PyMOL commands that place a pseudoatom at each C-alpha (Angstrom):
pseudoatom trace, name=CA, resn=MET, resi=1, chain=A, elem=C, hetatm=0, pos=[-12.960, 82.239, -4.229]
pseudoatom trace, name=CA, resn=CYS, resi=2, chain=A, elem=C, hetatm=0, pos=[-12.122, 84.401, -1.250]
pseudoatom trace, name=CA, resn=ILE, resi=3, chain=A, elem=C, hetatm=0, pos=[-14.597, 87.226, -0.777]
pseudoatom trace, name=CA, resn=TYR, resi=4, chain=A, elem=C, hetatm=0, pos=[-12.285, 89.409, 1.246]
pseudoatom trace, name=CA, resn=GLU, resi=5, chain=A, elem=C, hetatm=0, pos=[-8.701, 89.152, 0.031]
pseudoatom trace, name=CA, resn=SER, resi=6, chain=A, elem=C, hetatm=0, pos=[-7.071, 92.120, 1.695]
pseudoatom trace, name=CA, resn=SER, resi=7, chain=A, elem=C, hetatm=0, pos=[-3.740, 92.142, 3.476]
pseudoatom trace, name=CA, resn=SER, resi=8, chain=A, elem=C, hetatm=0, pos=[-5.541, 93.676, 6.462]
pseudoatom trace, name=CA, resn=PRO, resi=9, chain=A, elem=C, hetatm=0, pos=[-8.912, 92.598, 7.824]
pseudoatom trace, name=CA, resn=PHE, resi=10, chain=A, elem=C, hetatm=0, pos=[-9.595, 96.269, 8.593]
pseudoatom trace, name=CA, resn=ALA, resi=11, chain=A, elem=C, hetatm=0, pos=[-8.957, 97.604, 5.091]
pseudoatom trace, name=CA, resn=PRO, resi=12, chain=A, elem=C, hetatm=0, pos=[-11.940, 99.193, 3.341]
pseudoatom trace, name=CA, resn=ALA, resi=13, chain=A, elem=C, hetatm=0, pos=[-13.784, 97.013, 0.856]
pseudoatom trace, name=CA, resn=THR, resi=14, chain=A, elem=C, hetatm=0, pos=[-13.155, 97.737, -2.799]
pseudoatom trace, name=CA, resn=ALA, resi=15, chain=A, elem=C, hetatm=0, pos=[-14.437, 96.103, -5.988]
pseudoatom trace, name=CA, resn=ALA, resi=16, chain=A, elem=C, hetatm=0, pos=[-11.510, 93.664, -5.860]
pseudoatom trace, name=CA, resn=HIS, resi=17, chain=A, elem=C, hetatm=0, pos=[-12.871, 92.197, -2.606]
pseudoatom trace, name=CA, resn=PHE, resi=18, chain=A, elem=C, hetatm=0, pos=[-16.062, 90.831, -4.117]
pseudoatom trace, name=CA, resn=PRO, resi=19, chain=A, elem=C, hetatm=0, pos=[-16.638, 87.597, -6.031]
pseudoatom trace, name=CA, resn=SER, resi=20, chain=A, elem=C, hetatm=0, pos=[-17.570, 87.928, -9.663]
pseudoatom trace, name=CA, resn=SER, resi=21, chain=A, elem=C, hetatm=0, pos=[-21.220, 87.147, -8.860]
pseudoatom trace, name=CA, resn=LEU, resi=22, chain=A, elem=C, hetatm=0, pos=[-21.448, 90.413, -6.923]
pseudoatom trace, name=CA, resn=THR, resi=23, chain=A, elem=C, hetatm=0, pos=[-19.461, 92.654, -9.259]
pseudoatom trace, name=CA, resn=SER, resi=24, chain=A, elem=C, hetatm=0, pos=[-22.490, 93.313, -11.455]
pseudoatom trace, name=CA, resn=LEU, resi=25, chain=A, elem=C, hetatm=0, pos=[-24.256, 94.972, -8.508]
pseudoatom trace, name=CA, resn=PRO, resi=26, chain=A, elem=C, hetatm=0, pos=[-23.796, 98.670, -7.739]
pseudoatom trace, name=CA, resn=VAL, resi=27, chain=A, elem=C, hetatm=0, pos=[-21.097, 99.345, -5.118]
pseudoatom trace, name=CA, resn=ARG, resi=28, chain=A, elem=C, hetatm=0, pos=[-23.701, 100.245, -2.465]
pseudoatom trace, name=CA, resn=ASP, resi=29, chain=A, elem=C, hetatm=0, pos=[-25.481, 96.881, -2.905]
pseudoatom trace, name=CA, resn=ARG, resi=30, chain=A, elem=C, hetatm=0, pos=[-22.195, 94.980, -2.937]
pseudoatom trace, name=CA, resn=LEU, resi=31, chain=A, elem=C, hetatm=0, pos=[-21.275, 96.491, 0.424]
pseudoatom trace, name=CA, resn=ARG, resi=32, chain=A, elem=C, hetatm=0, pos=[-24.690, 95.634, 1.888]
pseudoatom trace, name=CA, resn=THR, resi=33, chain=A, elem=C, hetatm=0, pos=[-24.477, 92.045, 0.611]
pseudoatom trace, name=CA, resn=THR, resi=34, chain=A, elem=C, hetatm=0, pos=[-20.996, 91.604, 2.034]
pseudoatom trace, name=CA, resn=ARG, resi=35, chain=A, elem=C, hetatm=0, pos=[-21.937, 93.118, 5.391]
pseudoatom trace, name=CA, resn=ARG, resi=36, chain=A, elem=C, hetatm=0, pos=[-24.784, 90.636, 5.723]
pseudoatom trace, name=CA, resn=ARG, resi=37, chain=A, elem=C, hetatm=0, pos=[-22.328, 87.773, 5.553]
pseudoatom trace, name=CA, resn=ASN, resi=38, chain=A, elem=C, hetatm=0, pos=[-20.569, 86.589, 8.630]
pseudoatom trace, name=CA, resn=ARG, resi=39, chain=A, elem=C, hetatm=0, pos=[-17.289, 88.520, 8.442]
pseudoatom trace, name=CA, resn=ALA, resi=40, chain=A, elem=C, hetatm=0, pos=[-15.539, 86.195, 10.860]
pseudoatom trace, name=CA, resn=GLN, resi=41, chain=A, elem=C, hetatm=0, pos=[-16.421, 83.221, 8.692]
pseudoatom trace, name=CA, resn=ILE, resi=42, chain=A, elem=C, hetatm=0, pos=[-15.258, 84.996, 5.553]
pseudoatom trace, name=CA, resn=LEU, resi=43, chain=A, elem=C, hetatm=0, pos=[-11.960, 86.004, 7.123]
pseudoatom trace, name=CA, resn=ALA, resi=44, chain=A, elem=C, hetatm=0, pos=[-11.393, 82.550, 8.576]
pseudoatom trace, name=CA, resn=VAL, resi=45, chain=A, elem=C, hetatm=0, pos=[-11.943, 80.845, 5.238]
pseudoatom trace, name=CA, resn=CYS, resi=46, chain=A, elem=C, hetatm=0, pos=[-9.668, 83.290, 3.448]
pseudoatom trace, name=CA, resn=PHE, resi=47, chain=A, elem=C, hetatm=0, pos=[-7.009, 83.240, 6.160]
pseudoatom trace, name=CA, resn=LEU, resi=48, chain=A, elem=C, hetatm=0, pos=[-6.883, 79.486, 6.695]
pseudoatom trace, name=CA, resn=GLY, resi=49, chain=A, elem=C, hetatm=0, pos=[-7.087, 78.717, 2.997]
pseudoatom trace, name=CA, resn=GLU, resi=50, chain=A, elem=C, hetatm=0, pos=[-4.141, 81.003, 2.297]
pseudoatom trace, name=CA, resn=LEU, resi=51, chain=A, elem=C, hetatm=0, pos=[-2.029, 79.587, 5.119]
pseudoatom trace, name=CA, resn=SER, resi=52, chain=A, elem=C, hetatm=0, pos=[-2.632, 75.953, 4.300]
pseudoatom trace, name=CA, resn=MET, resi=53, chain=A, elem=C, hetatm=0, pos=[-1.367, 76.559, 0.767]
pseudoatom trace, name=CA, resn=LYS, resi=54, chain=A, elem=C, hetatm=0, pos=[1.833, 78.201, 2.042]
pseudoatom trace, name=CA, resn=THR, resi=55, chain=A, elem=C, hetatm=0, pos=[2.603, 75.718, 4.828]
pseudoatom trace, name=CA, resn=ASN, resi=56, chain=A, elem=C, hetatm=0, pos=[6.045, 74.220, 4.316]
pseudoatom trace, name=CA, resn=TYR, resi=57, chain=A, elem=C, hetatm=0, pos=[5.754, 70.742, 5.794]
pseudoatom trace, name=CA, resn=LEU, resi=58, chain=A, elem=C, hetatm=0, pos=[9.389, 69.867, 5.149]
pseudoatom trace, name=CA, resn=ALA, resi=59, chain=A, elem=C, hetatm=0, pos=[10.483, 72.927, 7.134]
pseudoatom trace, name=CA, resn=ILE, resi=60, chain=A, elem=C, hetatm=0, pos=[8.117, 71.866, 9.937]
pseudoatom trace, name=CA, resn=LEU, resi=61, chain=A, elem=C, hetatm=0, pos=[9.683, 68.403, 9.998]
pseudoatom trace, name=CA, resn=VAL, resi=62, chain=A, elem=C, hetatm=0, pos=[13.224, 69.811, 10.057]
pseudoatom trace, name=CA, resn=ALA, resi=63, chain=A, elem=C, hetatm=0, pos=[12.299, 72.327, 12.786]
pseudoatom trace, name=CA, resn=ALA, resi=64, chain=A, elem=C, hetatm=0, pos=[10.765, 69.550, 14.916]
pseudoatom trace, name=CA, resn=ILE, resi=65, chain=A, elem=C, hetatm=0, pos=[13.867, 67.386, 14.480]
pseudoatom trace, name=CA, resn=ALA, resi=66, chain=A, elem=C, hetatm=0, pos=[16.117, 70.331, 15.390]
pseudoatom trace, name=CA, resn=TYR, resi=67, chain=A, elem=C, hetatm=0, pos=[14.097, 71.003, 18.561]
pseudoatom trace, name=CA, resn=TRP, resi=68, chain=A, elem=C, hetatm=0, pos=[14.160, 67.314, 19.453]
pseudoatom trace, name=CA, resn=LEU, resi=69, chain=A, elem=C, hetatm=0, pos=[17.947, 67.163, 19.011]
pseudoatom trace, name=CA, resn=LEU, resi=70, chain=A, elem=C, hetatm=0, pos=[18.353, 70.365, 21.019]
pseudoatom trace, name=CA, resn=GLY, resi=71, chain=A, elem=C, hetatm=0, pos=[16.494, 68.647, 23.863]
pseudoatom trace, name=CA, resn=GLY, resi=72, chain=A, elem=C, hetatm=0, pos=[18.943, 65.760, 23.772]
pseudoatom trace, name=CA, resn=VAL, resi=73, chain=A, elem=C, hetatm=0, pos=[21.928, 68.102, 23.900]
pseudoatom trace, name=CA, resn=TRP, resi=74, chain=A, elem=C, hetatm=0, pos=[20.276, 70.312, 26.528]
pseudoatom trace, name=CA, resn=TYR, resi=75, chain=A, elem=C, hetatm=0, pos=[19.334, 67.582, 29.001]
pseudoatom trace, name=CA, resn=ALA, resi=76, chain=A, elem=C, hetatm=0, pos=[21.979, 64.923, 28.278]
pseudoatom trace, name=CA, resn=ALA, resi=77, chain=A, elem=C, hetatm=0, pos=[25.101, 66.981, 27.680]
pseudoatom trace, name=CA, resn=LEU, resi=78, chain=A, elem=C, hetatm=0, pos=[24.733, 70.540, 28.938]
pseudoatom trace, name=CA, resn=PHE, resi=79, chain=A, elem=C, hetatm=0, pos=[22.613, 70.297, 32.097]
pseudoatom trace, name=CA, resn=ALA, resi=80, chain=A, elem=C, hetatm=0, pos=[22.302, 66.577, 32.908]
pseudoatom trace, name=CA, resn=LYS, resi=81, chain=A, elem=C, hetatm=0, pos=[23.928, 66.576, 36.354]
pseudoatom trace, name=CA, resn=SER, resi=82, chain=A, elem=C, hetatm=0, pos=[22.474, 69.857, 37.614]
pseudoatom trace, name=CA, resn=TRP, resi=83, chain=A, elem=C, hetatm=0, pos=[19.012, 69.009, 36.266]
pseudoatom trace, name=CA, resn=MET, resi=84, chain=A, elem=C, hetatm=0, pos=[19.044, 65.570, 37.934]
pseudoatom trace, name=CA, resn=ALA, resi=85, chain=A, elem=C, hetatm=0, pos=[20.205, 67.096, 41.220]
pseudoatom trace, name=CA, resn=LEU, resi=86, chain=A, elem=C, hetatm=0, pos=[17.522, 69.819, 41.163]
pseudoatom trace, name=CA, resn=GLU, resi=87, chain=A, elem=C, hetatm=0, pos=[14.824, 67.248, 40.292]
pseudoatom trace, name=CA, resn=ASN, resi=88, chain=A, elem=C, hetatm=0, pos=[16.139, 64.819, 42.953]
pseudoatom trace, name=CA, resn=LEU, resi=89, chain=A, elem=C, hetatm=0, pos=[16.567, 62.049, 40.400]
pseudoatom trace, name=CA, resn=SER, resi=90, chain=A, elem=C, hetatm=0, pos=[19.156, 59.285, 40.588]
pseudoatom trace, name=CA, resn=GLU, resi=91, chain=A, elem=C, hetatm=0, pos=[20.875, 57.442, 37.747]
pseudoatom trace, name=CA, resn=ALA, resi=92, chain=A, elem=C, hetatm=0, pos=[18.886, 54.326, 38.683]
pseudoatom trace, name=CA, resn=GLN, resi=93, chain=A, elem=C, hetatm=0, pos=[15.565, 56.174, 38.323]
pseudoatom trace, name=CA, resn=ILE, resi=94, chain=A, elem=C, hetatm=0, pos=[16.567, 57.533, 34.936]
pseudoatom trace, name=CA, resn=LYS, resi=95, chain=A, elem=C, hetatm=0, pos=[17.674, 54.099, 33.695]
pseudoatom trace, name=CA, resn=SER, resi=96, chain=A, elem=C, hetatm=0, pos=[14.485, 52.420, 34.944]
pseudoatom trace, name=CA, resn=ALA, resi=97, chain=A, elem=C, hetatm=0, pos=[12.249, 54.719, 32.863]
pseudoatom trace, name=CA, resn=ASN, resi=98, chain=A, elem=C, hetatm=0, pos=[10.845, 53.604, 29.499]
pseudoatom trace, name=CA, resn=PRO, resi=99, chain=A, elem=C, hetatm=0, pos=[13.699, 54.319, 27.067]
pseudoatom trace, name=CA, resn=VAL, resi=100, chain=A, elem=C, hetatm=0, pos=[11.617, 54.837, 23.903]
pseudoatom trace, name=CA, resn=LEU, resi=101, chain=A, elem=C, hetatm=0, pos=[8.088, 56.118, 24.542]
pseudoatom trace, name=CA, resn=PRO, resi=102, chain=A, elem=C, hetatm=0, pos=[9.000, 59.571, 25.947]
pseudoatom trace, name=CA, resn=TYR, resi=103, chain=A, elem=C, hetatm=0, pos=[11.186, 60.268, 22.901]
pseudoatom trace, name=CA, resn=ILE, resi=104, chain=A, elem=C, hetatm=0, pos=[8.405, 59.330, 20.484]
pseudoatom trace, name=CA, resn=ILE, resi=105, chain=A, elem=C, hetatm=0, pos=[5.797, 61.420, 22.317]
pseudoatom trace, name=CA, resn=THR, resi=106, chain=A, elem=C, hetatm=0, pos=[8.222, 64.340, 22.537]
pseudoatom trace, name=CA, resn=PHE, resi=107, chain=A, elem=C, hetatm=0, pos=[8.877, 64.214, 18.805]
pseudoatom trace, name=CA, resn=VAL, resi=108, chain=A, elem=C, hetatm=0, pos=[5.146, 64.125, 17.970]
pseudoatom trace, name=CA, resn=LEU, resi=109, chain=A, elem=C, hetatm=0, pos=[4.560, 67.103, 20.269]
pseudoatom trace, name=CA, resn=ASN, resi=110, chain=A, elem=C, hetatm=0, pos=[7.518, 68.902, 18.669]
pseudoatom trace, name=CA, resn=LEU, resi=111, chain=A, elem=C, hetatm=0, pos=[5.820, 68.415, 15.289]
pseudoatom trace, name=CA, resn=LEU, resi=112, chain=A, elem=C, hetatm=0, pos=[2.668, 70.006, 16.711]
pseudoatom trace, name=CA, resn=ILE, resi=113, chain=A, elem=C, hetatm=0, pos=[4.651, 72.940, 18.142]
pseudoatom trace, name=CA, resn=ALA, resi=114, chain=A, elem=C, hetatm=0, pos=[6.487, 73.440, 14.846]
pseudoatom trace, name=CA, resn=TYR, resi=115, chain=A, elem=C, hetatm=0, pos=[3.218, 73.361, 12.884]
pseudoatom trace, name=CA, resn=VAL, resi=116, chain=A, elem=C, hetatm=0, pos=[1.515, 75.935, 15.110]
pseudoatom trace, name=CA, resn=LEU, resi=117, chain=A, elem=C, hetatm=0, pos=[4.631, 78.113, 15.124]
pseudoatom trace, name=CA, resn=SER, resi=118, chain=A, elem=C, hetatm=0, pos=[4.767, 77.939, 11.322]
pseudoatom trace, name=CA, resn=GLN, resi=119, chain=A, elem=C, hetatm=0, pos=[1.153, 79.127, 11.112]
pseudoatom trace, name=CA, resn=ILE, resi=120, chain=A, elem=C, hetatm=0, pos=[1.908, 82.084, 13.409]
pseudoatom trace, name=CA, resn=ILE, resi=121, chain=A, elem=C, hetatm=0, pos=[5.032, 82.899, 11.396]
pseudoatom trace, name=CA, resn=LEU, resi=122, chain=A, elem=C, hetatm=0, pos=[2.994, 82.812, 8.175]
pseudoatom trace, name=CA, resn=TRP, resi=123, chain=A, elem=C, hetatm=0, pos=[0.311, 84.954, 9.737]
pseudoatom trace, name=CA, resn=ARG, resi=124, chain=A, elem=C, hetatm=0, pos=[2.906, 87.507, 10.894]
pseudoatom trace, name=CA, resn=ASN, resi=125, chain=A, elem=C, hetatm=0, pos=[4.699, 87.324, 7.527]
pseudoatom trace, name=CA, resn=ALA, resi=126, chain=A, elem=C, hetatm=0, pos=[8.000, 86.631, 9.292]
pseudoatom trace, name=CA, resn=THR, resi=127, chain=A, elem=C, hetatm=0, pos=[9.986, 85.660, 6.212]
pseudoatom trace, name=CA, resn=THR, resi=128, chain=A, elem=C, hetatm=0, pos=[13.530, 85.791, 7.564]
pseudoatom trace, name=CA, resn=ALA, resi=129, chain=A, elem=C, hetatm=0, pos=[15.412, 83.801, 10.182]
pseudoatom trace, name=CA, resn=GLY, resi=130, chain=A, elem=C, hetatm=0, pos=[15.569, 86.838, 12.456]
pseudoatom trace, name=CA, resn=ARG, resi=131, chain=A, elem=C, hetatm=0, pos=[11.864, 87.566, 12.241]
pseudoatom trace, name=CA, resn=GLY, resi=132, chain=A, elem=C, hetatm=0, pos=[10.979, 83.912, 12.769]
pseudoatom trace, name=CA, resn=ALA, resi=133, chain=A, elem=C, hetatm=0, pos=[13.253, 83.775, 15.811]
pseudoatom trace, name=CA, resn=ALA, resi=134, chain=A, elem=C, hetatm=0, pos=[11.659, 86.986, 17.097]
pseudoatom trace, name=CA, resn=VAL, resi=135, chain=A, elem=C, hetatm=0, pos=[8.217, 85.352, 16.909]
pseudoatom trace, name=CA, resn=GLY, resi=136, chain=A, elem=C, hetatm=0, pos=[9.597, 82.501, 19.031]
pseudoatom trace, name=CA, resn=VAL, resi=137, chain=A, elem=C, hetatm=0, pos=[10.973, 84.955, 21.607]
pseudoatom trace, name=CA, resn=ILE, resi=138, chain=A, elem=C, hetatm=0, pos=[7.695, 86.891, 21.757]
pseudoatom trace, name=CA, resn=LEU, resi=139, chain=A, elem=C, hetatm=0, pos=[5.691, 83.697, 22.279]
pseudoatom trace, name=CA, resn=TRP, resi=140, chain=A, elem=C, hetatm=0, pos=[8.016, 82.606, 25.080]
pseudoatom trace, name=CA, resn=ILE, resi=141, chain=A, elem=C, hetatm=0, pos=[8.006, 86.022, 26.765]
pseudoatom trace, name=CA, resn=GLY, resi=142, chain=A, elem=C, hetatm=0, pos=[4.252, 86.404, 26.431]
pseudoatom trace, name=CA, resn=PHE, resi=143, chain=A, elem=C, hetatm=0, pos=[3.077, 82.914, 27.301]
pseudoatom trace, name=CA, resn=ILE, resi=144, chain=A, elem=C, hetatm=0, pos=[5.537, 80.184, 28.291]
pseudoatom trace, name=CA, resn=GLY, resi=145, chain=A, elem=C, hetatm=0, pos=[7.813, 82.199, 30.575]
pseudoatom trace, name=CA, resn=PRO, resi=146, chain=A, elem=C, hetatm=0, pos=[5.140, 83.915, 32.691]
pseudoatom trace, name=CA, resn=ILE, resi=147, chain=A, elem=C, hetatm=0, pos=[2.879, 80.864, 32.960]
pseudoatom trace, name=CA, resn=THR, resi=148, chain=A, elem=C, hetatm=0, pos=[5.621, 78.475, 33.993]
pseudoatom trace, name=CA, resn=PHE, resi=149, chain=A, elem=C, hetatm=0, pos=[7.372, 80.989, 36.272]
pseudoatom trace, name=CA, resn=THR, resi=150, chain=A, elem=C, hetatm=0, pos=[4.117, 81.488, 38.165]
pseudoatom trace, name=CA, resn=THR, resi=151, chain=A, elem=C, hetatm=0, pos=[3.806, 77.729, 38.615]
pseudoatom trace, name=CA, resn=TYR, resi=152, chain=A, elem=C, hetatm=0, pos=[7.423, 77.375, 39.771]
pseudoatom trace, name=CA, resn=MET, resi=153, chain=A, elem=C, hetatm=0, pos=[6.981, 80.260, 42.195]
pseudoatom trace, name=CA, resn=TYR, resi=154, chain=A, elem=C, hetatm=0, pos=[3.924, 78.746, 43.901]
pseudoatom trace, name=CA, resn=GLU, resi=155, chain=A, elem=C, hetatm=0, pos=[5.486, 75.277, 43.963]
pseudoatom trace, name=CA, resn=LEU, resi=156, chain=A, elem=C, hetatm=0, pos=[8.584, 76.795, 45.639]
pseudoatom trace, name=CA, resn=ARG, resi=157, chain=A, elem=C, hetatm=0, pos=[10.809, 75.214, 43.005]
pseudoatom trace, name=CA, resn=PRO, resi=158, chain=A, elem=C, hetatm=0, pos=[14.359, 76.530, 42.543]
pseudoatom trace, name=CA, resn=LYS, resi=159, chain=A, elem=C, hetatm=0, pos=[14.970, 79.331, 40.047]
pseudoatom trace, name=CA, resn=GLU, resi=160, chain=A, elem=C, hetatm=0, pos=[17.863, 77.308, 38.659]
pseudoatom trace, name=CA, resn=LEU, resi=161, chain=A, elem=C, hetatm=0, pos=[15.466, 74.517, 37.726]
pseudoatom trace, name=CA, resn=PHE, resi=162, chain=A, elem=C, hetatm=0, pos=[13.190, 77.075, 36.044]
pseudoatom trace, name=CA, resn=ALA, resi=163, chain=A, elem=C, hetatm=0, pos=[16.179, 78.317, 34.059]
pseudoatom trace, name=CA, resn=ILE, resi=164, chain=A, elem=C, hetatm=0, pos=[17.151, 74.826, 32.895]
pseudoatom trace, name=CA, resn=ASN, resi=165, chain=A, elem=C, hetatm=0, pos=[13.624, 73.641, 32.112]
pseudoatom trace, name=CA, resn=GLN, resi=166, chain=A, elem=C, hetatm=0, pos=[12.190, 76.820, 30.614]
pseudoatom trace, name=CA, resn=PHE, resi=167, chain=A, elem=C, hetatm=0, pos=[15.109, 78.336, 28.743]
pseudoatom trace, name=CA, resn=TYR, resi=168, chain=A, elem=C, hetatm=0, pos=[15.082, 75.124, 26.709]
pseudoatom trace, name=CA, resn=PRO, resi=169, chain=A, elem=C, hetatm=0, pos=[11.705, 76.013, 25.107]
pseudoatom trace, name=CA, resn=LEU, resi=170, chain=A, elem=C, hetatm=0, pos=[12.994, 79.562, 24.608]
pseudoatom trace, name=CA, resn=ALA, resi=171, chain=A, elem=C, hetatm=0, pos=[16.034, 78.266, 22.732]
pseudoatom trace, name=CA, resn=GLY, resi=172, chain=A, elem=C, hetatm=0, pos=[13.828, 75.765, 20.890]
pseudoatom trace, name=CA, resn=LEU, resi=173, chain=A, elem=C, hetatm=0, pos=[11.281, 78.360, 19.774]
pseudoatom trace, name=CA, resn=VAL, resi=174, chain=A, elem=C, hetatm=0, pos=[14.090, 80.631, 18.591]
pseudoatom trace, name=CA, resn=LEU, resi=175, chain=A, elem=C, hetatm=0, pos=[15.696, 77.754, 16.675]
pseudoatom trace, name=CA, resn=MET, resi=176, chain=A, elem=C, hetatm=0, pos=[12.428, 76.569, 15.136]
pseudoatom trace, name=CA, resn=GLY, resi=177, chain=A, elem=C, hetatm=0, pos=[11.325, 80.122, 14.383]
pseudoatom trace, name=CA, resn=ALA, resi=178, chain=A, elem=C, hetatm=0, pos=[14.599, 80.825, 12.580]
pseudoatom trace, name=CA, resn=ILE, resi=179, chain=A, elem=C, hetatm=0, pos=[14.258, 77.649, 10.502]
pseudoatom trace, name=CA, resn=LEU, resi=180, chain=A, elem=C, hetatm=0, pos=[10.604, 78.252, 9.662]
pseudoatom trace, name=CA, resn=GLY, resi=181, chain=A, elem=C, hetatm=0, pos=[11.103, 81.933, 8.922]
pseudoatom trace, name=CA, resn=ALA, resi=182, chain=A, elem=C, hetatm=0, pos=[14.130, 81.462, 6.694]
pseudoatom trace, name=CA, resn=TRP, resi=183, chain=A, elem=C, hetatm=0, pos=[12.966, 78.401, 4.761]
pseudoatom trace, name=CA, resn=LYS, resi=184, chain=A, elem=C, hetatm=0, pos=[11.086, 79.562, 1.692]
pseudoatom trace, name=CA, resn=LYS, resi=185, chain=A, elem=C, hetatm=0, pos=[8.623, 77.118, 0.171]
pseudoatom trace, name=CA, resn=LYS, resi=186, chain=A, elem=C, hetatm=0, pos=[9.292, 76.567, -3.500]
pseudoatom trace, name=CA, resn=THR, resi=187, chain=A, elem=C, hetatm=0, pos=[6.293, 77.422, -5.642]
pseudoatom trace, name=CA, resn=ALA, resi=188, chain=A, elem=C, hetatm=0, pos=[5.355, 74.995, -8.390]
for i in range(1, 188): cmd.bond("trace and resi %d" % i, "trace and resi %d" % (i + 1))
show_as sticks, trace
zoom trace
């Protein structure tokens, strides 16, 4: 049983927040007992337990597949020639690379990204496609964009290459966020 089941970790404790073993104590003693416990541990158990029950693994799989397919369209159809030119790659170099392993690793990593994104979407209660997509945009603007732009800037890499390589994760996070936000898990 979760000791602290509030929608906000900063909400005041009420009788509903205590396990039945503590409800027989006066309110003052219940508060003291709860304060003695490690609040971070209590919140983590409650938070992670709630999220793991709501995780929609089918939506995660579909989101990872969608991101993987977007990568194929992005780099093979939309930006293949300009990307190869900016990376100074030839057709021979591309054909000599392992044809299977990068796709498998990419898909496994896409599953990881989709899982973590789904947990953030659950945590933020982004229950629509728009809100899920917004979470993806915020993550890109706050983390991926600035970190990778800094790297590109110091490596003196072209801005066009940044646009091709880094707007792909932006589009992917928006796509996955929309899927994960919109897809409601059926309750049994």
